[in-house]
PAZAPA-4460 file (N, C-alpha, C; in steps of 0.05 Angstrom, whole numbers, plus 32768, in hexadecimal, padded with zeros to 4 digits):
% residues 256
    n_x    n_y    n_z   ca_x   ca_y   ca_z    c_x    c_y    c_z   seq   type   mol
   7470   86AC   7BB6   7467   86BD   7BA1   7465   86AE   7B80     1      M     A
   744F   86B5   7B7B   7451   86A9   7B5C   7463   86BC   7B49     2      T     A
   7471   86B3   7B3E   747B   86B7   7B21   7468   86CB   7B12     3      S     A
   7471   86E1   7AFB   745F   86E5   7AED   7464   86DF   7AD5     4      P     A
   7446   86D9   7AC7   744E   86CF   7AAD   745D   86D1   7A9C     5      P     A
   746E   86C1   7A88   7475   86C2   7A75   7465   86D3   7A5E     6      V     A
   7452   86CB   7A53   7443   86D8   7A42   7426   86E0   7A50     7      I     A
   7423   8702   7A4D   7408   8708   7A56   73FC   8711   7A3E     8      R     A
   73E8   870B   7A36   73D8   8719   7A20   73BE   8729   7A32     9      V     A
   73B9   8745   7A33   73A3   8752   7A39   7391   8764   7A2B    10      A     A
   7376   875A   7A2D   736B   8768   7A24   7368   876A   79FC    11      G     A
   7378   8753   79F0   737D   8761   79DC   7367   8753   79C6    12      V     A
   7360   876A   79B3   734C   8764   799A   735C   876F   7987    13      S     A
   7354   8766   7968   735C   876F   7955   7343   876D   793C    14      K     A
   7342   8782   792A   7334   8773   7913   733F   8780   78FB    15      A     A
   733C   8774   78E7   7340   877B   78C4   732B   8787   78BA    16      F     A
   7336   879A   78A9   7324   87A3   7895   7312   8796   7886    17      R     A
   72FC   879B   7880   72ED   8788   7868   72F5   878B   784D    18      A     A
   72F5   8776   783B   72F8   8785   781F   72D9   8795   781E    19      A     A
   72DB   87A0   780B   72C6   87B1   77FC   72BA   87C7   7815    20      G     A
   72CB   87C9   7825   72BF   87DE   783B   72AB   87E0   7843    21      G     A
   72AA   87C2   784D   7297   87B2   7863   72A1   87BD   7883    22      G     A
   728E   87B2   7893   7297   87B5   78AC   72B2   87A5   78B5    23      P     A
   72C2   87AF   78C0   72DB   8797   78D0   72D2   8787   78DD    24      P     A
   72EB   8771   78D7   72E1   8753   78DF   72F6   8752   78F6    25      A     A
   72E7   874C   790F   72F5   8748   792B   72FC   8729   7922    26      R     A
   731E   872B   792C   732A   870E   7925   7336   8703   7944    27      V     A
   7333   871D   7954   733B   871F   7973   7323   8729   7982    28      L     A
   7320   8720   799F   7310   872A   79A7   7313   872A   79C8    29      K     A
   731E   8740   79D0   7324   8742   79EF   7331   872C   79FB    30      D     A
   7342   8723   79F0   734F   8709   79F5   7365   870B   7A0F    31      V     A
   735F   8705   7A21   7373   8703   7A3D   7387   86E9   7A38    32      N     A
   7395   86E5   7A48   73A7   86D1   7A45   73CA   86DA   7A57    33      L     A
   73C4   86BD   7A66   73E3   86BE   7A6F   73F1   86A7   7A72    34      S     A
   7409   86A6   7A71   7418   8682   7A71   7435   8681   7A7D    35      V     A
   742B   867A   7A8E   7446   8678   7AA0   745A   866E   7A9F    36      P     A
   7475   8675   7AA9   748F   866C   7A9C   748E   8642   7A9D    37      K     A
   7499   8636   7A8B   7499   861E   7A88   747A   8609   7A82    38      G     A
   746A   861B   7A83   7454   8612   7A6D   7454   860B   7A52    39      C     A
   7447   85F1   7A4F   7443   85ED   7A2F   7425   85EF   7A30    40      L     A
   7420   8600   7A22   7406   860A   7A1E   73EF   85FF   7A03    41      Y     A
   73DF   85FA   7A06   73D6   85EE   79E5   73C0   860A   79E3    42      G     A
   73BD   8615   79CC   73AB   861F   79C3   739A   8613   79A6    43      L     A
   7380   860D   79B0   736F   8602   799E   7357   8611   7999    44      I     A
   7349   860B   7980   732C   8615   7976   732A   860C   795D    45      G     A
   7316   8617   7953   7311   860D   7936   731C   8624   7923    46      P     A
   731B   861A   790A   732D   8630   78F7   7325   8645   78F9    47      G     A
   7338   865B   78F7   732F   867C   78EF   7327   8681   790D    48      A     A
   7337   8679   7922   7328   867E   7939   7332   8691   794A    49      S     A
   734F   8699   7935   7361   86AF   794E   7371   86A3   794F    50      G     A
   737E   8686   794E   7397   867A   795A   73B5   868F   794E    51      K     A
   73B9   8687   7935   73CC   868F   7921   73D6   86AD   792A    52      S     A
   73C3   86B8   7928   73CB   86D7   7932   73CF   86DB   7949    53      I     A
   73C8   86D3   7959   73CB   86D3   7978   73EB   86CE   7975    54      L     A
   73F4   86B9   796A   7411   86AE   7968   741F   86C4   7967    55      L     A
   7415   86CD   7946   742A   86E5   7935   742C   8700   794F    56      K     A
   7413   8707   795A   7415   8721   7972   7427   8713   7986    57      M     A
   7433   8701   798E   7444   86F7   79A7   745E   8708   799F    58      L     A
   7464   86FF   797E   7485   8701   7974   747D   8722   7970    59      T     A
   7469   8731   796C   7468   874E   7961   7463   874F   7945    60      G     A
   745F   8735   7933   7462   873A   791D   743E   8741   790E    61      L     A
   7428   8745   791E   7418   8751   7921   7413   875F   7935    62      M     A
   73FD   8779   7939   73FB   878B   7951   73DD   8784   7954    63      K     A
   73D0   8788   796F   73B9   8789   7977   73AC   87A6   796F    64      P     A
   739B   87A8   796C   7390   87C3   7966   7389   87CE   7988    65      D     A
   7381   87C3   7998   7389   87C1   79BC   738F   87AF   79C8    66      V     A
   7398   87B2   79DF   7399   87A3   79EF   73BB   879E   79EC    67      G     A
   73C4   8795   7A09   73DE   8785   7A08   73EA   8771   7A09    68      S     A
   7406   876C   79FF   740A   874E   7A00   7432   875F   7A0F    69      I     A
   742B   8749   7A21   7445   8745   7A32   745B   8731   7A28    70      E     A
   7471   8734   7A28   7488   8715   7A25   749A   8723   7A3E    71      I     A
   749E   8715   7A54   74AB   870D   7A6A   74AD   872D   7A71    72      E     A
   7494   8741   7A76   7493   8754   7A7E   7490   876B   7A73    73      G     A
   7498   876F   7A51   749E   8780   7A42   748A   877F   7A2D    74      A     A
   7470   8798   7A29   745F   8799   7A1A   7471   879B   79F7    75      D     A
   7461   8787   79EA   746D   8777   79CD   7457   879B   79BF    76      V     A
   744B   879B   79CD   7433   87B1   79B6   7446   87D1   79B2    77      T     A
   745B   87D3   79C5   746D   87EF   79CD   7482   87EF   79BE    78      R     A
   7487   87D2   79BA   74A6   87D3   79A8   74A3   87DB   798B    79      M     A
   74BC   87E5   798E   74C4   87F1   7971   74DB   87D9   7959    80      G     A
   74E0   87DE   7947   74EC   87C6   793D   74F8   87B9   7943    81      E     A
   7509   87C7   7952   752F   87C3   7954   7528   87B1   797B    82      L     A
   7518   87AE   7986   7511   87AA   7999   7504   8793   7994    83      D     A
   74F4   878A   7983   74E1   8776   7978   74F5   8764   7971    84      L     A
   750A   876D   7962   7525   875B   7957   752E   874C   7974    85      Q     A
   7534   8763   7986   753F   8752   79A0   752D   873F   79AE    86      K     A
   750F   874A   79AB   74F4   8739   79B5   74FC   8715   79A8    87      L     A
   7500   8716   798E   74FE   86FD   797F   7514   86E3   7985    88      R     A
   7529   86F0   7996   753B   86E7   7994   7530   86D1   79B4    89      L     A
   7520   86DA   79BA   7511   86C4   79D8   7506   86B4   79D1    90      K     A
   74FC   86B0   79B0   74E4   8696   79A8   74F2   8688   7993    91      F     A
   74EC   8670   7998   74E7   865C   797C   74CE   864E   796E    92      G     A
   74CF   8651   7956   74B2   8652   794F   74B7   8634   7939    93      M     A
   74A0   8620   7940   749D   8615   7927   748A   860F   7918    94      L     A
   7489   8614   7901   7475   8622   78EF   7463   8605   78EC    95      F     A
   744B   860E   78DC   743E   85F5   78D1   7443   85EA   78BE    96      Q     A
   744B   85F6   78A5   7457   85E5   788F   7471   85E3   7896    97      N     A
   7487   85E3   78A4   749E   85D5   78B5   74B2   85F4   78A5    98      N     A
   74A5   85FD   7890   74B5   8617   7884   74D8   860E   787E    99      A     A
   74DA   85FC   7874   74FA   85EF   7873   7500   85FD   785C   100      L     A
   751C   860B   7855   7529   860C   7840   752D   85F7   782C   101      F     A
   751E   85F4   7810   7523   85D8   7808   753F   85D1   77FB   102      D     A
   754B   85F1   77F2   7565   85EC   77E9   757C   85F2   77FC   103      H     A
   756E   85F1   781C   758B   85EB   782B   758C   85CB   7831   104      L     A
   75A3   85C6   7840   75A4   85A8   7849   7593   85AA   7869   105      T     A
   758E   8595   7879   7586   8595   788F   7594   85A8   78A1   106      V     A
   75A8   85A0   78A6   75BB   85B6   78B8   75BB   85CD   78B7   107      G     A
   75BF   85D6   789F   75C5   85EF   7898   759D   8601   78A0   108      A     A
   758B   85E9   789C   7574   85F9   78A1   756D   85FB   78BA   109      N     A
   7577   85E6   78D3   757B   85EA   78E9   758C   8603   78F5   110      I     A
   75A9   8602   78F2   75B1   8619   78F1   75AD   8633   78EC   111      A     A
   7591   8637   78D9   7594   864F   78CE   758D   865D   78E5   112      F     A
   757C   865D   78F9   757A   866E   7910   7591   8675   791A   113      P     A
   759F   8664   7922   75BC   866D   7928   75C9   867D   791E   114      L     A
   75CB   867A   7906   75E0   8689   78F7   75D5   86AD   78EE   115      Q     A
   75C0   86A7   78F9   75AC   86C1   78F2   75B3   86D9   790A   116      R     A
   75A5   86C7   7921   75A3   86D7   7935   75C1   86D9   7945   117      L     A
   75D1   86C0   7945   75E3   86C5   7957   75FF   86C1   793F   118      F     A
   761D   86D0   7952   7635   86CF   793F   7640   86B4   794C   119      S     A
   7645   86A1   7945   764A   8684   794F   7668   8676   793E   120      L     A
   766F   866E   7942   7689   865C   7940   767E   864A   7925   121      P     A
   768D   8642   7916   767D   862B   790B   7679   8611   7916   122      K     A
   7696   860D   791F   768F   85F9   792A   7683   85F2   7946   123      D     A
   7673   860C   7957   765C   860C   796A   763F   85FE   795C   124      E     A
   763F   860E   793E   7624   860E   7932   762D   85F4   7930   125      V     A
   763F   85E9   7925   7634   85CD   791B   762F   85B7   792F   126      E     A
   763F   85BF   794A   763B   85AC   7964   7615   85B2   7974   127      R     A
   7610   85C4   7970   75F5   85C7   7973   75E4   85B7   7962   128      R     A
   75E3   85BD   7946   75DB   85B1   792F   75D0   8594   793B   129      V     A
   75EC   8589   7938   75F0   856B   7941   75DB   8569   7958   130      A     A
   75DF   8573   7971   75D4   856F   7987   75BB   8569   7984   131      E     A
   75AC   858A   7973   7591   857D   7973   7581   8570   7968   132      R     A
   7598   8567   794D   7591   854B   7940   7590   8536   7949   133      L     A
   759D   852E   795D   75A0   8518   7973   7582   8517   7986   134      A     A
   7579   852E   7983   756A   8534   79A0   7552   852A   798C   135      C     A
   754F   852F   7974   7530   8528   7965   753A   8514   7956   136      V     A
   754B   84FB   7955   754A   84E8   7951   755A   84E8   7931   137      A     A
   756C   84FD   7925   756B   84FD   790D   758E   84FD   7901   138      L     A
   759C   84F1   791D   75B4   84F9   791A   75C6   84F1   7901   139      S     A
   75D3   84FB   78F9   75E1   8500   78DD   75CE   84F8   78C2   140      G     A
   75BD   8513   78C4   75A7   8519   78B3   75B4   8536   78AB   141      F     A
   75CC   8540   78AF   75D0   8552   78AF   75D2   8560   7888   142      E     A
   75DF   8550   787E   75E2   8554   7865   75CC   8554   7857   143      G     A
   75B4   8542   785B   759B   853D   784D   758F   855B   7842   144      R     A
   7577   855A   782F   7573   856C   7824   7551   8569   7832   145      L     A
   753F   857D   7838   752D   8576   783A   7510   8565   782A   146      P     A
   7513   8568   7810   750C   8558   77FE   7503   8536   7806   147      G     A
   7521   852D   7805   751D   851C   7816   751B   850D   782E   148      G     A
   7505   851D   783C   7502   8517   7852   74E5   850F   785C   149      L     A
   74DC   84F8   7861   74C1   84F4   786C   74B8   8506   7874   150      S     A
   7493   8507   7879   7488   8520   788F   7490   8529   78AD   151      G     A
   7498   8517   78B6   7495   850B   78CD   74C0   8518   78D3   152      G     A
   74C7   8511   78C1   74E5   8516   78C7   74E9   853D   78C1   153      Q     A
   74D9   8547   78B0   74D3   8561   78AA   74D0   8578   78C3   154      K     A
   74B8   8569   78D0   74B4   8573   78E9   74CD   8570   78FE   155      K     A
   74D9   855F   7902   74E7   8556   791A   7501   856A   790D   156      R     A
   7507   8574   78F7   751A   8584   78EF   7512   859C   78F8   157      V     A
   74F1   85A5   78F0   74E8   85B4   7901   74F0   85C3   791B   158      G     A
   74E9   85AC   7925   74E9   85B3   7945   750B   85BC   794D   159      V     A
   7516   85A9   793E   7538   85AA   7943   753D   85C4   7945   160      A     A
   7534   85D4   7929   7536   85EF   791B   7531   8602   793B   161      R     A
   7519   85FD   793D   7501   8616   7956   750A   8613   796B   162      A     A
   7525   85F8   7972   752E   85FB   7994   754C   85FB   798E   163      T     A
   7558   8602   7975   757A   8608   7980   7581   8619   7986   164      I     A
   7575   8630   798A   757F   864D   799A   7576   8647   79B8   165      T     A
   756C   8631   79C2   756A   862A   79D9   7558   8643   79E6   166      N     A
   753F   864A   79D1   752A   8664   79D8   7512   865E   79F3   167      A     A
   7517   8675   7A04   750C   866B   7A17   74E4   866D   7A14   168      P     A
   74E0   8672   79F8   74CD   866F   79EE   74C4   8665   79D8   169      I     A
   74AE   8652   79DA   74B3   8647   79C0   748F   8643   79BD   170      V     A
   7489   8645   7997   7478   864F   798E   7471   8630   797A   171      L     A
   7462   8622   7983   745D   860D   7969   7444   860F   795A   172      Y     A
   743C   8613   7944   7425   8615   7932   7422   85FB   7928   173      D     A
   740C   85EC   792C   7408   85D6   791D   741A   85C3   7919   174      E     A
   742A   85B8   793D   7445   85A2   7930   743B   8591   7925   175      P     A
   7429   8589   7926   741C   8569   791B   7411   8565   78FF   176      A     A
   740D   857D   78F3   73FA   857D   78DF   7407   856E   78C8   177      A     A
   73EF   855B   78BA   73F9   8548   78A8   7401   852F   78AD   178      G     A
   7402   852E   78CC   7414   8510   78CD   7401   8507   78D7   179      L     A
   740B   84EA   78D3   73FD   84D3   78DC   73FC   84D2   78FA   180      D     A
   73EC   84BC   7909   73DB   84C2   792D   73FE   84B9   7931   181      P     A
   7410   849E   7930   7421   849F   793A   7435   84B0   793B   182      V     A
   7439   84BC   7925   744D   84CD   7923   7448   84E2   792F   183      T     A
   7439   84E8   7928   7422   8506   7938   7428   8504   795C   184      S     A
   7428   84EB   7965   742D   84E6   7984   744B   84ED   797F   185      Q     A
   745B   84E0   797E   747C   84E2   797E   747D   8502   797E   186      K     A
   746A   8510   7970   747B   8528   7967   7477   8537   797E   187      I     A
   745F   8534   798E   7451   8542   79A8   7463   8540   79BB   188      F     A
   7468   8528   79BE   747C   8514   79DD   7494   8522   79D3   189      E     A
   749B   8528   79B7   74C1   852F   79B4   74BD   854F   79BD   190      L     A
   74A6   8560   79BA   74A5   857F   79B6   74A0   857A   79DC   191      L     A
   7490   8569   79E7   748F   856A   7A01   74AA   8566   7A0F   192      R     A
   74C4   8552   7A0B   74D8   8552   7A15   74E8   8569   7A0E   193      K     A
   74EC   8578   79FD   74F8   8591   79F2   74EF   85A2   7A03   194      E     A
   74D7   85AB   7A09   74CA   85C0   7A15   74D9   85B1   7A36   195      Q     A
   74D8   859E   7A3A   74E1   859C   7A5C   74FD   85A2   7A60   196      R     A
   7508   859A   7A43   7523   8596   7A4A   7536   85B4   7A50   197      A     A
   7529   85BE   7A4A   7537   85E6   7A43   751D   85F8   7A5B   198      I     A
   7508   85E8   7A61   74F8   85F7   7A7B   74EC   8610   7A5F   199      D     A
   74DF   8603   7A48   74DD   861A   7A3B   74BD   8628   7A3F   200      A     A
   74B2   863C   7A32   749A   8645   7A37   748D   8641   7A1D   201      T     A
   747C   8629   7A18   746B   8622   79FC   7452   862D   79FD   202      C     A
   744F   8635   79DE   742F   8637   79D7   7430   862A   79BF   203      I     A
   7416   8613   79C7   7415   85FD   79AC   73F5   8601   799C   204      M     A
   7401   860B   7984   73E4   8608   7975   73DA   85EB   7965   205      V     A
   73C8   85DF   796F   73CC   85C3   7962   73A3   85BA   795F   206      S     A
   73A0   85AB   7941   7384   859D   7944   7387   858D   7944   207      S     A
   73A4   857C   7951   73A2   8557   7959   739E   855F   7976   208      D     A
   7388   8563   797E   737B   8561   79A0   7389   854C   79AC   209      L     A
   737A   8536   799E   7382   851A   79AF   73A1   8516   79B7   210      D     A
   73B0   851E   79A6   73CE   8518   79AC   73D9   8532   79BD   211      R     A
   73CD   854A   79B3   73D1   8564   79C6   73CE   8561   79E0   212      L     A
   73BD   8561   79E6   73AE   8562   79FF   73BF   854B   7A12   213      L     A
   73D2   8535   7A05   73E4   8522   7A17   73FC   8535   7A29   214      T     A
   73FF   854B   7A1A   7419   855B   7A22   7415   8570   7A2E   215      V     A
   7406   8582   7A29   73F8   859C   7A32   73FA   8597   7A53   216      T     A
   7400   85B8   7A60   73F6   85BA   7A76   73E7   85CE   7A7C   217      D     A
   73DF   85DD   7A69   73C5   85F1   7A6B   73BE   85EF   7A4B   218      R     A
   73A0   85F4   7A47   7392   85FA   7A2E   737E   8616   7A2D   219      V     A
   7384   8623   7A14   736E   8631   7A13   735D   862E   79F7   220      G     A
   734B   8634   79F4   7339   8634   79E0   7331   8651   79CE   221      M     A
   7337   8651   79BE   732C   8665   79AD   730E   8664   799B   222      M     A
   72F8   8679   799C   72ED   8674   798A   72E1   8683   7985   223      Y     A
   72E1   8691   7966   72DC   86A4   7956   72E8   86C3   7966   224      R     A
   72FB   86BD   796E   7316   86CD   7972   730E   86D8   7994   225      G     A
   7303   86CC   799F   72FB   86CF   79BA   730D   86AE   79C3   226      E     A
   7317   86B4   79E3   732E   86A0   79EF   7316   8699   79FF   227      L     A
   72FD   8682   7A01   72ED   867C   7A0E   72F2   8663   7A23   228      I     A
   7308   8658   7A21   7317   8646   7A33   732F   864E   7A43   229      F     A
   7337   864D   7A5B   7356   864D   7A5F   734E   863B   7A83   230      D     A
   7361   8621   7A7A   7362   861A   7A8D   7379   8605   7A88   231      G     A
   737E   85E7   7AAA   738B   85DD   7A9F   7380   85C6   7A92   232      S     A
   7394   85B0   7A7F   738B   859B   7A69   7373   8592   7A7A   233      T     A
   7379   8587   7A99   735F   8573   7AA2   7342   858A   7AA0   234      H     A
   7340   85A5   7AA3   732D   85B1   7AA0   7327   85B8   7A86   235      E     A
   733C   85B4   7A76   732A   85B6   7A57   731F   85A6   7A4E   236      A     A
   732F   857A   7A53   7317   856C   7A56   7305   855D   7A5E   237      Q     A
   72FD   8574   7A76   72E5   856F   7A8B   72CF   8587   7A86   238      T     A
   72D5   859D   7A6E   72C9   85B3   7A75   72AB   85AF   7A6D   239      S     A
   7299   85BB   7A7D   7279   85B3   7A73   7276   85C9   7A58   240      T     A
   728A   85DE   7A54   727C   85F2   7A43   7276   85ED   7A26   241      E     A
   7259   85F2   7A20   725B   85DC   7A06   7271   85DD   79E8   242      P     A
   726F   85F4   79EA   7289   85F5   79CB   72A4   85EC   79D7   243      R     A
   72B1   85E9   79F1   72C9   85D8   79FD   72BD   85C0   79F4   244      V     A
   72B2   85B4   7A06   72A6   8597   7A01   72A5   858E   79E5   245      R     A
   729A   859D   79D6   7294   8597   79B7   72AE   8592   79B4   246      Q     A
   72BD   85A5   79AD   72DE   85A8   79A9   72E6   8593   79B0   247      F     A
   72E9   8592   79C8   7303   8577   79D4   72FD   8560   79D0   248      V     A
   72E2   8558   79C8   72DD   853B   79C8   72D3   8537   79AD   249      H     A
   72D1   8543   79A3   72C5   853B   7980   72AB   8539   797E   250      G     A
   729C   854E   798F   727E   8541   7988   727B   8550   7978   251      L     A
   7265   853D   7962   725D   854D   793E   7247   8565   794C   252      T     A
   723D   855F   795B   7220   8574   7969   722A   857F   797A   253      E     A
   721F   859A   7976   7221   85AF   7992   722A   85D0   797F   254      G     A
   7233   85E3   798E   722D   8600   798D   724A   8605   7972   255      P     A
   7256   85F2   7966   726D   85FD   7960   7260   8600   793B   256      L     A
***
């Protein structure tokens, strides 16, 4: 018997009021999506196609106008703030701009989710921080400040922070933004390794398709607020749907 999906989005639509009293702008249109347990799901598509908005809805930071969003069977759209706070304990998040606190050390940045969400002894927090740094090949960086790190090192610190709570669901928003191709590939391989280590369910938004598609299990493509494709990575790479084919293969001529 197939287990139910960890993430299930059904019939979700969202519109924002236009400035000047014009008609509302629809940013999501009847989106349906299921992500099974232990899947690394790549969410792709042109800019302003609704990818980041969908991520915010998964954690209850934004609500749809219609439709439902279920996380492990619980409907996020019906939750009050207290239940949403409990729900967010299940999530790890890597932000596009890393969102590191410049005034805090690397160790303090990584420890932040643990200290905010759990009551743990100091030595346990320090042990977990050291463990995470070892996993991202930054052992001994606890006392450094983010301002002295390279772009790739900052991203690794972000990965360590996103995974330190061993959250069963992890969301990655442009994890390789601004990185060179070699560093980008290393980051994607690291994310895949971390995902497999704890059997996490992940959704990864990225524009770096060449490297993203080397690690994903499934892929969804957003286009003008609609999910126009949902399938395996191989199916995405061999799709004959014109918009998917153009985007995945970087063709300069087509419907996009």
